[in-house]
C-alpha beads as a LAMMPS data file, in Angstrom:
LAMMPS data file: protein, C-alpha beads

51 atoms
50 bonds

1 atom types
1 bond types

-500.0 500.0 xlo xhi
-500.0 500.0 ylo yhi
-500.0 500.0 zlo zhi

Masses

1 110.0

Atoms # bond

1 1 1 -36.152 12.401 3.628
2 1 1 -33.427 15.052 3.871
3 1 1 -31.348 12.667 5.744
4 1 1 -31.514 9.819 3.045
5 1 1 -30.977 12.366 0.550
6 1 1 -27.394 13.517 2.637
7 1 1 -26.835 9.891 2.818
8 1 1 -26.801 8.553 -1.210
9 1 1 -25.080 12.200 -1.996
10 1 1 -22.237 10.949 -0.039
11 1 1 -22.000 7.244 -2.169
12 1 1 -17.877 7.415 -3.271
13 1 1 -17.969 6.136 -7.274
14 1 1 -15.698 3.410 -7.870
15 1 1 -12.637 5.541 -9.862
16 1 1 -12.212 7.063 -6.476
17 1 1 -11.373 3.964 -4.818
18 1 1 -9.263 2.104 -7.135
19 1 1 -6.607 4.161 -9.260
20 1 1 -3.969 2.791 -11.396
21 1 1 -0.517 3.467 -11.074
22 1 1 0.744 6.404 -12.996
23 1 1 4.217 5.856 -12.888
24 1 1 4.956 1.308 -12.635
25 1 1 9.186 1.529 -13.394
26 1 1 9.411 3.566 -10.293
27 1 1 6.871 1.891 -8.282
28 1 1 9.012 -1.063 -9.734
29 1 1 12.180 0.623 -8.469
30 1 1 10.930 1.037 -4.833
31 1 1 9.668 -2.378 -4.454
32 1 1 13.178 -3.697 -4.799
33 1 1 14.751 -1.467 -2.648
34 1 1 12.545 -2.629 0.187
35 1 1 13.130 -6.908 -0.812
36 1 1 16.848 -6.072 -0.366
37 1 1 15.892 -3.979 2.800
38 1 1 13.840 -6.776 4.355
39 1 1 16.919 -9.365 3.165
40 1 1 19.392 -6.934 5.000
41 1 1 17.213 -7.223 7.797
42 1 1 16.524 -11.015 7.970
43 1 1 20.233 -11.456 7.656
44 1 1 21.128 -8.935 10.329
45 1 1 18.617 -10.839 12.756
46 1 1 19.450 -14.394 12.188
47 1 1 22.748 -13.701 13.918
48 1 1 20.869 -13.426 17.478
49 1 1 19.705 -16.357 18.823
50 1 1 16.321 -15.614 20.554
51 1 1 15.409 -18.696 23.187

Bonds

1 1 1 2
2 1 2 3
3 1 3 4
4 1 4 5
5 1 5 6
6 1 6 7
7 1 7 8
8 1 8 9
9 1 9 10
10 1 10 11
11 1 11 12
12 1 12 13
13 1 13 14
14 1 14 15
15 1 15 16
16 1 16 17
17 1 17 18
18 1 18 19
19 1 19 20
20 1 20 21
21 1 21 22
22 1 22 23
23 1 23 24
24 1 24 25
25 1 25 26
26 1 26 27
27 1 27 28
28 1 28 29
29 1 29 30
30 1 30 31
31 1 31 32
32 1 32 33
33 1 33 34
34 1 34 35
35 1 35 36
36 1 36 37
37 1 37 38
38 1 38 39
39 1 39 40
40 1 40 41
41 1 41 42
42 1 42 43
43 1 43 44
44 1 44 45
45 1 45 46
46 1 46 47
47 1 47 48
48 1 48 49
49 1 49 50
50 1 50 51
């Protein structure tokens, strides 16, 4: 009985699992920087011929 009550007490809340971003503009800039970095890496790798 004690084990069952301890198991139920540790159940996470939905608000703990899903958090909304607080700074959307900053996240958008970070995403754009990551896209540019991925494009640069793709261009750099395209110079090699893997067989």
